[in-house]
VEXKEDREN-820538 format. One record per residue: z, x, y of N, C-alpha, C in turn. Coordinates in steps of 0.02 Angstrom, whole numbers, plus 50000, padded with zeros to 5 digits. Atoms other than C-alpha are relative to their C-alpha. Layout:
N
ZXYZXYZXY ...
END
This chain:
489
500404994050066493814732047005500135006150057 500104995649955493854741647192500815001849999 499234998549997495944740747199500145004449944 499894996050075495934748247010499725008650035 500314993149996494794762747070500445003950063 499714997049942495744765447236500865004449974 499184998150034497394767847116499795007149974 500374997650046496424779847031500255008150023 499824993249979496994798447045499225002750015 500704997049957495814808147163499725001849949 500374996050057495364821247021499574994049928 500595003450039494584805446921499414996350028 500364999849935493894800547065499405002449996 500604994550009493014816147074499564997749944 500354999650054492554815446908499584994449986 500295004250000491904799246911499375001950045 500604998449962490884803047060499425004249998 500404997750026490074816346993499734998949933 500365001750066489754808446828499344995350020 500465003449988488774795446933499465006250018 500534996049962487744808747029499765004349936 500354996450062487494818446849499304994749969 500355005850038486514800346801499215004950053 500695002549952485114805246942499455004349977 500434994750031484404822046843499694995949950 500015004750050484444810846693499354993950000 500415007149952483454796446783499335004449997 500994995149993482074810646837499865002749955 500334996650044481794817646695499804994849948 500195007350040481514799846618499454999550034 500605002349948480314796446781499595004249956 500574995449989479384812046753499555000449923 500425000750061478984809346558499654995250008 500435004350010478394792346576499375003350039 500494998749971477214798146708499575007249955 500584996550034476524811446606499854998349933 500365005250047476074799046471499564994950033 500255006449961475254788846604500214992750005 499685006149979476354775746648499754996750054 500295001949955475604763846751500144993950004 500065009849982476214744046803499274997750010 500625003350004474884733046774499834997650058 500135001449890474904727246973499785006750019 500424994949967474294745747007500705003650015 499364998649950476234750547069499995005649943 499904992150034476424769647007500804997149977 499385000150031477964768246880500615007350027 499684994349988478534786346924500294998450083 499665000849953478794782347096500534995950023 499625005150038479554765347056500795003749990 499444997350012480834775846977500305004850055 499544996949956481144787347118500274997850052 499675001749951481434776047239500734997849985 499365002250032482824768547119500615004849982 499674994249978483404785447110500445000050064 499814996249952483584789347270500394995150018 499455004949993484644771147296500645002249991 499324998350033485784776347159500225004850046 499494992549976486274793447246500274999450050 499835003949954486304783247413500924997649976 499345004350028487594772847331500565005249959 499494997350009488624783947244500225005250058 499704996649936488664796447385500484996650038 499565004449948489234782047500500704998349950 499255004150034490674775347358500355006949988 499334993650001491304793447325500355003250069 499784998949959491344796447500500554996850010 499455004249971492364779947544500495000249967 499375000750054493534781947375500335008450024 499284994150004494174800147441499995000550082 499814998949944494074799947637500254994350025 499715006249975494774782147657500655002149995 499234998150004496654788547568500045005550053 499664994449949496594803247686500014996550076 499895005449934496164791947839500724994149981 499405001250012497694782247783500465005250010 499354995649992498884797047769499965002050069 500264996449910498094802147947500534992450045 499675006249964498714784648011500685000449981 499244998850009500424785847905500295004750040 499744994449973500814802947975500174997150088 500015001549937500544796248149500444994750007 499245005949994501644780548130500675001449989 499294997350005502994791548068500265004850063 499884995949952502814803148216500324995350052 499665006749965502994785048323500564997149994 499485002850033504424781748229500064992350006 500325007150013503564764748182499914999449911 499975002050074503454756248012499225001949969 500624999550030502154764747887499614995749972 500745007250012500424753147882499805003549915 500424998050049500234762147714500354997349911 499685001350054500544755147532500285005749960 499374995150038502134764147458499514998749910 500005001450069501584755547275499325002649964 500544999650020499934763547269499975006549935 499934995150050499584776847130499745005949987 500304993950004498674789547171500405005750053 499644993449994499224807747247500254994750091 499595001449941499294798947422500634997050007 499195002850005500444786547365500655003149974 499384992650035501604800847271500155003450082 499694993749960501434809847436500404994750048 499625004249950501954795647556500494996249984 499395003050036503274789047456500435008350013 499754994049980503814808347455500234999550075 499835000749931503694806647659500264993550000 499645006049983504694788947652500735003749979 499384996850039506164799347544500145002850052 499494993049931506384813047676499884996650070 499665000749947506174801047819500714995249991 499315001749996507894792247748500285004749985 499454995649984508634806947728500025003850073 499834997049942508324813847892500184994250027 499735005049958508634796447961501155000149973 499304998150032510374797047859500365007250025 499774995049965510724813947937500135000150079 499784999349921510334809548121500554993949998 499585004649988511494792448068500665002749999 499414994850040512874806748005500115005050058 499884995249946512464818348160500364996050072 499815004449951512694802948272500834997950016 499195002750032514394797748187500525006750040 499804994749968514854815748218500165000450050 500145000749921514444816848402500504995450029 499435006749992515444800148434500535001749978 499134999050016516984805448347500165005750052 499844994449952516844821648443500134996650068 499965001349924516554813048609500654995649990 499325001249987518134802848589500245003249986 499584993249994519214816048548499915002950041 500045000149930518554823148681500215000250057 499655006249930518904810648802500554999149992 499235002549995520394804348744500585005349969 499514993849991521374821048719500485001450006 499344996849979523134824848731500035008750060 500034993249969522594841848794499285002050018 500364999449951521514849648915499305004749950 500674997250037519744854448828499315002550054 500474998349956518374865348915499515003549967 500554994050046516644874548861500075003750069 499984995849928516574890448990499605002949980 500544994750016515124901448989500335007050012 499594993550009515444917748940499955007650047 500104995449963514514926249080500315000250056 499704999449938515414922049242500614996149999 499555004550006516664909749171500224992550037 500045006849953516024893749268500134993549916 499785004950028516674876449194499294996549963 500715003450025515114868049073500324992649996 499765006050033515934854348990500924999550018 499205000349999517774847149028500224993750002 500045006150010518674832048982500544997950046 499485000649955519694821849072500625001749997 499164998849996521474826849020499975007050042 499924992449951521004844249109499784998250053 499985002949945520444837149247500684995850045 499265003549960522174827349273500495006749995 499294996150012523274842549226499635004850082 500164996649942522124854849356499924996350052 499905002449930522094840349484499185000050045 500665001349979520094840149504499524995749958 500755004050064518514831249454499515003849961 500494994950037517354836549334499335001750046 500544997449958516064837649459500275005650044 499644994749979517164849949555500195004949960 499944994050040517914860649401499125003949984 500564994050048515974864349342499715003350077 500294994749956515794871449529500505006549997 499534993550004517244883849482499875004849936 500164996650091517524896649353500804999849991 499155000150022519364900249275500395004350048 499764995649969519674915349361500274998450088 499845001349934519604907449538500784994150012 499535004049981520954894449501500725002649942 499514996550029522064905949413500385002750032 499464997149940523784909849486499935007549973 500324993750007523494926749555500265005449966 499634995350041524784936149460499915001349943 500295001450094524254930649291499235003949997 500854998449998522324934449338500015006149936 499974994050036522604953249270500174999749932 499805001350080523434948449095499294995249970 500545006750025522074933349075499335004449994 500514995250021520624948649108500155004349935 499854996050033521594956948997499764997449910 500165003650041521474944548856499104997249986 500725000349989519604941848893499655005849956 500114992750030519274960248856500154999449931 499814997550073520194960348691499384995149936 500485003950023518964945048651499285003949971 500884994849990517364954648696499895004649947 500004994050007517914969148613500114998249896 499575000850078518614962748436498844997649967 500505002050044516594957848393499624995549971 500255002650062516604945248270500224992150028 500405007049971516154924948290500634998649999 499255004149988517684914048349500525005349994 499494996349987518574928048405500594996050041 499645005549960520214918348460500525004050039 499694998249972521474920948577500754995550034 499595005649964523314910148634500615004750037 499494997549979524404915048774500044995550067 499925004249945525244907548920500085003450071 500204998549959524644906349085500154995450058 500295006349942524554898249268499454999950027 500775002449978523384889449349500364997250083 499775003149943523414882949547499344994750018 500275005350032523014865449540499454998550093 500125001649938521984857249690500444999850043 499425000449934523544853049801500295005750010 499794994149986524074869149792500725002649961 499525000350037525524865949676499845006249921 500084994450044525804878849509500024995549937 499905002650096525444872849312500135003449982 499864995950069526034881549171499784998649958 500625001350078524754881849005500095003749965 500094998550056524704885648844499075002549992 500464998350035523174893348817499655002849954 500424995650032522024894748671499395000650020 500294999049979520534901948701499415000149937 500364998350065519014903548553499235002950050 500534997449972517414914948592499324999349959 500665000550043515694909048512499425006450029 500474993649991514494923848501499234999249991 500745001050008512464922648525499785005449955 500164994950089511324932448380500075007350052 499764990949977511474949348496500655003749995 499554998950006513154948948491500664998850054 499575000649937513874945848642500144992449998 499505004149981515074931548719499524994050010 500705005149948513624915748747500954998650038 499355004149963515414903548804500644999449947 499375000450027517084900248772500224993249982 499575008450017518014883748692500715001250014 498895000149979519934883348787500044992949991 499565003349988521214871048740500425002250056 499484998849960522444870048874500444994349988 499535006349987524064861148868500385003250044 499654999649935525294858449003500625002149970 499284995950030526914867548973500354999050074 499625000449920527584865349163500794998349989 499265002349993529094853649121500245004349945 499624997750053529464863648965500235007950054 499724993249957529514881249074500584997150053 499535002649964530604869849200500665000449977 499325002350043531844865349076500265008849962 499904992050003531774884949019500375005650071 499834997749972532034890149183500804995850008 499235004249961533604878149215500505000649944 499354999650050534434882949053500085005450022 499914994149985534174900949115500434999350055 499745001549948534904895849273500774998849988 499305001850035536314886849190500405005149975 499604995450024536774900649086500295005650040 499904996749947536764913149227500564997850025 499525004149972537744900949320500775000649967 499585000650057538774898549152500575008750025 500004991750024538984918949126500465000950082 499534997249954539634919549332500424998450006 499505002749998540614906749312500685001449966 499244997650055541774914949181500205006650039 499844992649970541534931049278500394999750068 499415003149920542384921849435500514998849981 499285004749997543734912549347500295007549964 499644993850012544204931949262500075003150038 500034998249918544044939549448500464996750026 499475002149968545144926149503500604996349972 499364999150029546454924649371500315005350000 499714994649981546774942949400500305000350065 499755000349951546834939949577500634996150019 499405003550010547864925949558500775002949982 499374996750027549104933149444500305005650051 499774994349935549114947549584500424996550060 499675004049919549544936349724500604995749967 499215003650023550844925149637500455006949988 499284994249999551834940849574500065000350046 499814993249943551624952049741500624993250027 499355002649940552884936749848500324999449932 499575002350057553854932149663500415005150002 499844993250026554104950449632500495001650082 499984998349923554524952449835500804993450015 499675001849977555734937249836500564999549950 499644999550038556694942249668500445004250039 499664996149974557054959049760500394997450052 499785001749946557604949949914500524995650003 499305005950043558854937249801500385004950003 499424993650016559534953049726500365004450067 499844995349953559834962649887500384995550044 499525005449941560624946449992500455000349945 499385001950035561794942949825500325009450010 499634993349996562164962849831500414998850080 499595001049927562614960550015500564995350019 499375004850008563734944249991500385005049973 499444994350065564544953849853500605003650048 499774994349961565024967749975500174999350082 499595003149913565564956350148499415003150026 500394999649950563774961650204499404996050032 500415007149991563204945650303499485002650007 500504999749959562094952050407499225003049954 500364996850046561074962850272499804994249957 500055005450045561214946950166499694994750021 500385004349982560444935450287499315001849999 500634997650002559054946350320499605000749950 500375000850079558574947450133499734991349996 500135006650023558874929150119499264996650049 500505003249942557644925950269499225003449957 500484996450049556464938850181499644994949952 500185003450068556544927850016499784992350009 500305006149969556304911850114499225002350023 500794999649977554554919850190499664999649941 500514999250067553834923350009500244995149968 499905007250051554604907349936499364995950039 500485004649935553474897850091499325004149968 500744999150019552014910350037499934998149934 499905000850078552414907849854499634991249985 500345008550000552194888049895499304997750020 500744998949980550634891349996499454999549957 500494998550032549804898749862500144995549949 499995005050049550294885349732499514993150021 500365007549953549644870549863499115001349992 500574998850018548184880249870499414998149938 500395001450046547754880049691499914990849991 500075006650032548214862149676499534995850046 500595004949966547044856949828499385001749947 500705000650026545734864449734500054995449940 499985004850069546184854549561499784993350028 499975007249967546264839949683499035000250016 500604997749949544634844349776499334998749928 500854998350059543364847349612500124994049959 499945006150073544184832549500499904992150069 500415008049965543884817149662499855002250060 500254998649896543594827049844500714998750023 499545000449937544794828249985500024992350011 499875007849969545814812150030500195002550077 499784999849914545984809850218500294996750020 499565005449974547174799150307499695002450104 500555000449951546004796050459500534997850068 499735003749954546734793550632499775004650060 500394997249931546514797650831500045007750001 499524992349982546784817450836499335003950060 500244994749936546314828551016500095004849954 500134991450043545724845150926500105003050039 499574995649976546094853751083500695000449994 499104999550003547974849251063500045003649945 499924998450070547914853950871499975006350016 500164994850011546974868750891500805003950044 499544996149958548044875951036500555000149978 499505000350035549674870850926500215004149949 500104997050047549194880150780499845007550018 500034992249975548634896150877500575001250039 499294998149994550504895850948500175002049960 499554998050048551184895050793499765007549963 500364993950069549984910950707500105004850054 500044994349960550154921950859500315006249971 499564994950054551724931950772499775001949949 500394996750033550634934050636499485004650000 500684998049981549214937950711500105009750052 499534992949966550414951450832500065004549924 499834992550044551014960950663499575002449975 500914995549996549114965150643499825003550027 500374997149954548834970850789499594998350035 500465000649999547774959550832500314993150065 499635002149949547934947550989499484992050004 500485004850011547234927550984499884999350072 500225004349931546404920751133499484992949990 500135006949996546024903051175499774996750037 500285001949959544824894951255499764991650002 500105007950013544694876851271499694994750081 500355002549944543614864751392500384989350009 499765006349970544874848651404500144995949916 499885002350073545264835351255499404999849956 500795002650074544064830651097500354997849964 499785003850028544694817651031499524996249942 500355003850054544094809850861500104997849945 499685001650037544304802550707499955002649944 499994993550049544924815250587500814997949964 499504998250037546204819450484500485006250017 499584993849955547524830850585500475005049947 499744994650040548364840650423499505002749990 500674998550052546504843050354499825004550036 500254994649939546024851150506500325007150026 499684995949998547404861950524500125004749952 499944996250054547294867750353499345004350001 500664997849992545304872650394500315005850072 499854992349938545904882050570500325006349962 499334995850019547404891450474499585004449954 500494996750026546124898150346499555004750032 500444994349949544934903050476500295006250004 499504993449967546304912450573500205003349932 499814993750027546954920650417499365004349979 500784995050003545014928050371500105004550051 500044998849942545174931850556500235005749982 499614995349978546634940450560500045004149924 499844994950069546434949350377499445004650010 500584994450006544864957150403499605002350085 500174998849933544824957350604500615004250044 499604997049972546374968650617500095004750048 500004998449941546814975750771499684998350054 500405003749930545584967550887500104994650016 499855005650000545554953950950499744992849981 500105003250017545214937150904499754992250028 500275004149938544124922451010500074991149940 500065007550037544524902650977499734994850063 500305003349946543564891551067500014991549959 499865009550015543684870351077499404999350057 500405006249930542084860051183499824994249940 500345005050044541484843951125499504997550057 500455002549975539894831951193500344994449998 499855005850022540014813851163499874997349943 500475000650074539274815750991500575003449954 499684996050029540204829750925500765003650048 499494995949950541624840850945499935008349971 500074993550045541564860250888500445004350013 499164993650005542914874250844499485006549969 500184993350017542324891850846500585005249984 499554994350007543374905550772499725010050001 500574992950000542604924950804500495005550002 499514992850021543354942850751499505006050013 500594995249977542494958650790500375005649943 499734994950071543174965150603499375003149975 500554994550020541914973650477499504993149970 500755003050024540804958850450499934998549931 500115001650069539954950550308499155005050001 500734995450016538294958650227499674991750012 500435009050002536824946050213499934999749931 500045000450056536924946850027500694996849968 499425003250021538744939850036500144993950031 500235006349956538194925950167500064994849951 500435006750045537484914750034500734998349956 499674998950057539054916749926500904996950004 499455001849985540644916350023500504993250003 499635006649998540964897750027500014996349930 499865001550066540864897549857500814999949973 499554998650031542514896949723500115007549993 499684994050044543514912749687499475006250022 500524995749965541984922149789500435002950062 499774994549923542354935249930499305003050017 500334995150008541554945950011499655008750014 499824993650020542314960449992500605000749945 499495001050082543314968249829500714997850032 499375004049994544904960649794500395004449998 499304994050029545924976649756500154999750097 499735000149914545774980049972499984994350018 499755006449972546094961750018500334995549944 499825004450046547094950649957499884991850009 500365008649984546914928849940499715001049926 500215004850074546234918749796499374999550008 500584999150006544634917549867499734992350013 500035009050013544894897149886499924996950093 499565002849948545274897450076499134997250037 500505003949973543344894050147499724997449941 500385006150029542654884050009500484992550005 499475005949987544394872650045499764998450057 500105002049919543794871950225499514997650026 500945006449982541784867650209500334994049959 499815007450050542664854550074500404994650038 499655004549971543624847450200499484997850070 500425000349938542414849850355499554994149948 500455006050029540974838950232500234993649986 499815005450002542134826550214499914996750039 499955001849934542244823650386499184996650021 500555002449957540484823350416499585003550026 500194993849956540234840350491499825006549951 500294995150042539744856150447500255006350027 499574993649972540404874050461499625003349946 500544996750014539294889350447500065006550020 499934993349975539524908750492499315002350011 500584995749972538454920250585500395006650001 499414995650003539104938150557499625005150009 500394993650016538304957350563500605005749986 499474993350054539124971050448500065003750073 499684998749953540324980150568500054998850078 499815003349928540334970450718500304992749987 499685007849996541254953150653499744994149983 500315005550037540924936950603500364995850032 499915006849941541004919950696499904994649952 500075004450030541264904950596500064990850060 500195006849966540624887550685500154992949951 499925006950029541344869250638499864995550052 500265007349951540404854150699500404993649970 499815005450026541314837350675499704993850043 500095006349971540834820150715500374996650026 499395003749978541774811450836500274994349960 499945008850035541524793150747500335002149951 499644998250065542314801450598499514999449945 500484997950031541574802850428499454993249993 500525004750012539944792650381500184994349946 499655005050025540254775950330500714997649987 
END
């Protein structure tokens, strides 16, 4: 019976309580009516007094029962709310039929919805955490005020070379490559001036890693605004494109090298045509004049012209041999025939042979040696090196002395050729040892632009070095250093 009363709606409980309370006046009226007619119990007990006592007891019982029916559900509801706040199982009967039961069931549904929302949020947060930590690009949350790192993922730490703790002590401007700072600040100003949520910009920039190296990055940054319209923070995604940039630079370098090679080839073909045509034309003229002299019995004149023809043919042969040498060196490097060679004797012989050519240009060869300098070398190849160096000295130091020195120690032999000619400009020093390159315009000086390249290839094949010191207007000094033990290996 009590269970049924508890399940009654509160308004019915109130109605029942009021009905019970309403019986009290009726009983009181009945008591008054009995008293008026002089009703009295035979034992002498006043009937009105007895009725009033009964009325009082009934009133107290009604009030107590009504209070119990009304207050108990409210207390249950309070306990239920406290258990929900504590995250415990609700101690209330969700099957009860009164308003408290319905309210409890509504709370239970709300709690279930909240639990599902929390579970979904946790799943989303876990997915975001996995994506954030395992992403193949660097991700960071950066404050809008001072650009300090708040959140960073492991990939960003790997790209920049800092730990997460170290990055949180830095701001993005402090690790930006100095030359890229102005452009990055301009991008941030554009995002701030847009005034729209999720304003985004993408650009390429460089960062300085902890170890001092430079990394190229493709940076996408999104500005998140606060309610006042200012930038609260940035979400930045950083992709390492250093290798891509290096590949671009290498492609650009190769392209320019190819263009330069094409230019050098065209120059070489023009110079080679001229250089080969000059002795060939002279050879043809000398042969024609020699034949004419023979026809007219002018033997002396014919012999002179035939001598000139022989010189031009040798010059033509030397040019052709030089071209053949280049072809062989490019494909397989110089072939050396090693033997014990006295560099001092070799240089003395070559200088003696070239004195006449130097004299024709107004120069004088001055030789200085300090005794034998014997090593394991290719004599013909070293002679070719010296001839190329002397040819340059005679060509560019015309009319002035040319010094040739030879000395040696226990490990190395050294050969020096010094002229007092026009010298070489600093920008030309780095390329004079390349194929088809020259330090002066080809229209002013002859040659194929191959002599120094050939000389360096031969010296390096012996395990030695060839370098030059020069001052514009004061001449050049070429240094050859050769290991006396011969090529390594």
